Residue, then its C-alpha position, 0 to 999 in steps of 0.5 A: m656729143d660728136k665722135g671726135k670728142t668721145d674719142h678724146i675723152v675715151s683716150a684721155y680716160d685710158q691714159e689715167l689708167a695707164e698713169l695709175s699702172s705706172m705709178i704702181l709699178r714705180m712704187g713697186g720698184l722702189a719697195e723692191a729695192q728698199l728690201a734688197s738694200a735692207i737685207k744687204a745692210i744686214t749681212t754686210r753691217d753697212g750702217e750707212l745703207a741701212e740709213r739710206v733705206v730708213a730715209a728713202d721711205a718717205k718716197v714710198d709714202a709720197l708715191e702712195a699719196e699720189v696714187d690715192e689722189h689720182a685714184t680718188r679723182m678718177l672715181a669722182l670724175r669718171q664714175p668707172m664700172a666693171v674692169d675699170l672700177r676694178a683697175i682703180v680699187a686694185g691700184l689703191k689695194l696694191s699701193a697700200d701693200l707696197e707701202r707696208i712692204a716698204d715700211y718692213a724693209k725700213n724695220i729691217a734697216k732699223r734692226s740692222l743698225a742694232l745688230n751692228q752693235n752686237p756680235t754676228l750670229p751664224a744664222v744671219h747667213a740665212v737671212p739672204r735666202i728667205g729675203g731673196l725668195a720675198q724679193r722675187m715674189i715682189s718682182d714676179v707679182l709686179d710683172a703679173y700686174a704689168r702684164r695682167d698675167v693670172p698664171m704668174a700671179i697664181e704661181v707667186w701666191h703658192r710661193d708664200e708657203d716656201v717663205d714660211q717654211l724658211y722662216n720656221s726653219l730660221f726661228r727655230e735655229l735662232l731659238t737654239y742659239m738663244m737657249e744654248d748662250a744667253r749672250t746671243i739673245t739681243s742678236g737673236t731677238h733682232l734677227m727674229f724680227v727681221a725674219k718675221n718682217i721678211e715673212r710679212v712681206g711674203d704675206l703682202a706679196t701674197n695679198m697682191a697676187e690675190t688682188i691681181y686675179f680679182l682685177i683680171e678675173g672679176k672674182t675672188l681666188e677660191e683656193r685655200r691660202p697657202k700657209g706654212d708659218d707655225t710660229s705664230s704662238y712665239a712671235g708677232p710682227d715688228q711694227g717698230 
């Protein structure tokens, strides 16, 4: 094979890898925006915004399907090795995590619609704080991916504990309201699921940080994963 043809193949391969990264970043931008809008819908009681979040989830699903198709084609045709193989496998894992983040944003938006039918609880004002932490984790982990920045990925990884601690605090506050006044049980339950969804988003951003570490370093992160959620005996994730 002559050098010109080899260079062309290498260039085309590099373009395919770059396109995979671009698709992941577009998907991440959508998922991050979905989460921000869902949290805003909660605090502003904006039903129309919540409906748009629910409807827009299909865009993220479509992008995930594109990533799967693109990555599968590269695996079949290019037979990648070493860092190139890790880049493709990481792309598949990141897209799966981002699709789940968008699902949780959709769940939050659905809860927002239900909350609009009930009186507001003071605890709702804690949602933007925990939501903002999770949103910044997504933004920063995407930056770490784009820059192939290991220290940034590790820094995001450590922040999951901050989200867990805020979740614990909000959970207990909501439990107090519900025990003191049965009329708050419906709103309190919806907000508990909202908080749990946001905590799960933090977990997924942490997953992404670990994937990025593996992509760059070629090994798993050996530190013990930070975890501060001590409410698992009370509530599980919202899958609705």
